[in-house]
C-alpha positions, 0 to 999 in steps of 0.5 A: 316428262322432260329430261331437263326437269330431272337435272340435279346440281353436282353438289346436291347430287353429292349430298344426296348420294352421301345421305343415301349411302349412310342410310343404306349402311345403317339399314344393312347393319353396318351402322358401326362403320359409319359411327367409327368413321364419325368418331375418327373424324372427331378425334382428328378434329379435337387432337390438335386443340388438345395438343395446343392446350397441353403445350401452352400448359407445359410452357407455362410450367417450364418457361421462366422470364426473369432479368439477368443478375449481371446486366438486368436484361430480361429474357426467357429460358426453360426451368432447370437449364443453363444458358447465357444471357443474350445481352452480356453473355454471362453464363446463368442457370435457373434456380427457384424460377430466377437466373443465378450466375454460374460460378466455379466451386470455391468462388465467392460471389459478392455484390458491390455497394457504392459508398459516398465519400466526403473529402476531409478538410484540414 
């Protein structure tokens, strides 16, 4: 028998050693160690997916996109927060998933209405 005929590639040698090691641990009654390692690997693989799904759900619940009540520029902000419009700089806060101007107490906020006028002829 020639020694070159027993050559095993390094990658195949790794997998054979791994399989033999797992089989030996299972035969010795240390299967719980292998199962724990597999469970740990599964947890490490699933955790980032759950974090991304949870973050997307939280953003969907807590992020609103609405127009500025002053200039009409549409931007996003978190629910129950105070911010400034990036276009006009007006201080706004979020109420009922819409932006509302922040006004000091006692200020009456009115909306102007344009009225067409006609010139009177004498």
